[in-house]
N, C-alpha and C positions, 0 to 999 in steps of 0.2 A: 707471557700473558696470552698471546695468540694460541699457543699450543695447549694451554690449560682450557681455554674457552672452546677450542676445537674438540677436545676430548669430552667436555661437558655436553656439547651439541650432539656428538656421536652417541654419547650415553643416552640422551633424551630420545633420540630416534630408535635406538635399540629397545629402550623401555617401552616406547610407544608401539613398536612392532610386536612385542611380547604380550602386550595388554589386550586381551580379547574384547574388553569393553570400550576402550578408547579408540582403537583403530577403526572400527566400523563407522564411528560418528565423525571422522575427519573429512572424508571426501564424498561418500555416497549420500548421506542425508542432506547436505546442502543442495545437491542437484535435485534430489527428490522433492525437497521442500520448495525449491524454486518452481519446479513444474507444477506441483499441487497448488501452491499459492498463486502462481501465474494464471491458472485456469479458474481457481476458486475466488480469488480476490479481484473480482470483476464487478465494478459498480454500474456498468452499463445495463440498463433495464430494457429488455426486449422480450417479445413473445409472451406478454402478460395474458393469462387465461381470462377470456371475456365471455360473458353470457348476455343474451339479449332478451328483453321483454318488449315485444312489438304488439301493442294494442291497436295500432292503426292498420297495419298490413296493406299499406298503399304503395304506389310506385315511389313516392317521395321518401317514405320511411325505409324502403328497401335500398334506395341510393345511399342513405346515411349508414345503414348497416354494412353495405359493401365497402364504404370508405374505411370502416373500422376493421373489416376482415381482410382487406387486401393491402396490408402494409406489414412492416417488420416489427411494429410495436405491440400489436395485439394478436392473439390466437383465439379465434372464435371457436369455442368448444360446444356450444349448443344454445338452445332457446328455453325459456321458462314460460309457461302458459298462465301462471298465477303469481302475482306479486308476493304472496305469502311464502312462496318457495325460495325467494331470494335469500332471506336470512339463513335458511337451512344450508344453502349451498356455500354461503360465505363462512358460516360456522364450521363446516367440514373442511374448509381450506381448499375447496375445489375451484374457486374463482377469485380473481383479484378485483374485478370490476364488472358491474352490470350496467348495460345501457338500456334505459327504460324510455320507450317512445309512447307518448299519449295517443288516445284514440282519435283525436281531431288534429293530429299533426299535419297530415297532408293537406287537408282542407284549409287550415289556417295559412299554410305556406303558399298555396296557390292563390288565395285571395289577398295576399299581401299583409295579413295580420301577423303580429309578433307571436312567435311560438317558442317552445323550449322543450328540451329533452332532459331527462334526469340521469345523473351519473352516481351510482351507488358504489362506493369504494371500500375495500377492506383496509382500514388504517392501521392494523396491527403491525404491518411492515411499512414504516413511514417512508423509507426511501423509494420503494416501488410504488407506493400510493401517490407520492408527490410527482414522480416522473410520469406515472400513468395519467394523472389528471392533466399535467402539462401537455402530454401528447394528445389527449382527447380534446382539450380546449383548442389546441392548434388545428386539429382536423375539422372541428365544427366551425371555427372562425374562417378557415379557408373555404369551406363549403358555403358558408353564409356570404362571403365576399363574392364567390362565383355566381350565386343566385342574384345578388345585387347587380353585378355586371350584366347578366343576361337581361334583367329588367330594363336597365339603362339602354341597352342595345335595342330592345323592342320599342322603347320610347324615343328612339333617335337622339339620344343624349350621349353619344359616344365621347364627346369632348370632355365630359365630366369624369370619365374613367381614368384619364391620364393625370388628374389632379391628386394631390396627396404626397406623402413621403414614402419613398421606396428605399429600404435599407440595403446597403451594399456591405455584405459580411465578408470579412477576411480573417481567417483563423490561422494564427502563426504557431509553428513548432509542433502542433498536434492536430492537423487539419481534420482528421476523422473523429476527434474527441474520444479516443479510446482510453478508458480508464486504465487498461492494462499497461499502456505506455507510461502512465504516471506511477503505477504501483510497483512494477518490476524493478526499476532502479532503486526504489525504497527497500525492496526485499534484499538487495545486495548489502545495504547498510545493516539491516536486521541480522542477516546471516553472519556478517563479520563480527558484529557484537556478540552474537550467540556463540560462535565457534571459538573465537580467540579468548574471550573472557572465561567461558566455561572450561575449556581445555587447560588454560593456565592455572586457574584456581584448583581444579580437580587434581591435576598432575602434582602440584606442590603439596596439597593437603594429603594426597596418597602417600607421599614420601614421609610425611609426619606419622601417618598411621602405621606404616611398615617399619619405621625406625631408621630409614636410610638417610634422613635429613641430618641426624646426629653424626653419622659418619662423615658427611660433607662438612659439618661444622668443625670437627676436630682435624680435618685435613688442611694442608697449607694452601687453601683457596680463599682468596679475598672475596668479600661480600659482593662487590660489583661484578667480579668475574662469574660468580655463581648466578647472579641475576641475568647477566647477558647470556650465559649459557643456557639458562632456563627459558628465556623469552624468545631467543632467536629461532629455535625450531618451529614455534607456533607462528611466528611472523612469516616464515617460509611456507608453512602449511596454508596460512591465510592468502598468500600470493597465488598459490595453486588454486585455491577456492575462487579467488577473483577471476582467474582465467576461465575456470569452468562456468562460472555464472555468466560471464560475458559471452561465451560460446553458446550457451543455452538461450540466453536472452535474444541474441541476434538470429540464430538459425532455427530455433523452435518457435519463438514468439514474434520474430521480425521487429523487435524494438530497435529503433534507429540509435546508433552511437555517432552523433554528429561532431563531437568534440575530439580533442587530442587525447589519444590513449596514454601517452607518456604522462601527461598532466593528470589524467585519471588515476594512474597507478601512484604517482607522487603524492596526491592528496589522500588516497586511500591509506598510504603509509602514515601520514599524519594522524589519521583517525585511529590507526592501529596502536599508536602511542597511548591513546586514551584507553582502548579496550584491553590492551595488555596490562596497563597500569591498574585498571579496575580489577582484572583477574588476580593480579599480585596482591592488591589490597584485600580482596575477599579471602584470599588464602591466609592472610595474617589474622583474621578475626574468626576463622572457622576451625573447629577441632576435628571435623570429619567431612567426608565427601557429601553426605546428605545435607549437612548444615551449609556447606559451601554452595550447593545447588539451590537450596531454598533462598539463601541470601542473595545470590546472583539474580535469580528469577524475579522474586517479589520486591526486592529493594532497589534493584538497578534496572533490569530489563523492562519490566512492566511500566514504571513511570516514564522511561525514555520512549517506549513505543507509543504510549497513549498521548504524550505531551509534545512529541517532537514534530508532529505534522505528517506522520506516516500515513494515517487514514483521516484523522479529523483536522480540519483547517484550524490553524492557530488563531486566525483572525476572528473565528467564531467563539473563542474561549473567553471567559471573564478576564478583565484587565489584570487582576492579580496573578492568574495562571499564566497569562502571556508574559509577564515579567519573569516568572519562574522558568519558563522555557528557554530564556537566554542563558541559563546555567547548564543546559543539556547539550553536550557536544554533538549528539545525533541530530539536533535541529540544524546545525551548520552543515553537517555532512550531507543531509538530504538536499539542502539548497545547492550544494556543490554537485552532487551526483546527478540530480535532475537537470541542472543547468548544462552539464557536459553531455549527458545523454540526449536530451531533447532540443536544447537551444544551441549547442555547439559553442558555448561561450568559453573564453579563455581566462587566464589568470587576472587580466585587467578588470574583469567583472566579478571575480571571485576572491580577490586578494584579502578582503576583510574577513570573509568566512574562513579562508585558509589560515589567516593570522590567528583568529579565535581558536581554531582547531590546534594550531601549534602551541599556543599558550596553555590551553586545557590539557593537551597531551603531555607537555613537559611538566606542568605542575602536578598532575595526577601521578605520572610515572615516578617523578622524583620523590614525592611524599610517600608513595607506596614502597619505593625502594628503601627509603630511610626507615620506615616502620618495619619492613622485612629484615633489614640489617640489625635493628635493635632486637627483634625476636631471635635472630640467630645468636646474637651476643648474650 
């Protein structure tokens, strides 16, 4: 049995080497995709283009404008002299936010009267708009607090300054709150799903197209030997891809890997049971490579990516959809991979996700193998 499986594995690698379409997508695209997604999939909002309408032009209004222009959140790109020009700038996409200071701003502020500024935001990109508003409100509240403190000092009411609640903030696991540290571990799961499932389904369907699968059927090879020989090369390829992703994540993006690497690889292999089984299943319901690719992308990958918590928080989804996500192996793998990368947790904290992955992997792989065997027979 070992000799037969060994020959099948060798055959798969030779076939992979000779295929000009499959070989380039094995190692190079995962690294390129990781680098591109690592830079592009960044939810941190900084350097938002800002314009200012200053109708007051006082020292107080200039202080507020300086607060917005001297930080990493906003990029002051210019001023508008007429409020009617604001809509045109927003329509062109030149600006994300406009800070409008009224003409009596400085006078009201000095006299102690309540005053306000207007924030006009382009809401077409809701994530940037929400983050920009939060930054702007924080800047204005801090400035307002500083003005109040100065007034209390002038009135010799220093004791009142110490009253109130001061939050002591401690951020664990991702102190800088970089979204890249959250996204890149997720990209590892996405790439494993893409590479192993696509390669497995396309390689088997290709044998159907060229007729070599019939030669394997009439040969004295048992079904399980054929399945092991078919899936093992792609598991080895996935292992190399995992190593490449870890190297790029650590040395290019400086994403911490706080957990145990051996545990990481072991749980990755549990996930591979699912992806290889899905690839095997797709091959049994597809007649050609185009059909296999469409089936894999639209009926397997897209639902998993959208509903697994890769980008969108599962907690924000409707209750019915949240229940559906428990049927997606990628959901459990994301909890595992982010826990090992960022939190450094061990199997004690991840045993339930690992058990779910093992069950999903075995069930999917066994069912797919049974269906594949029936197709061969």
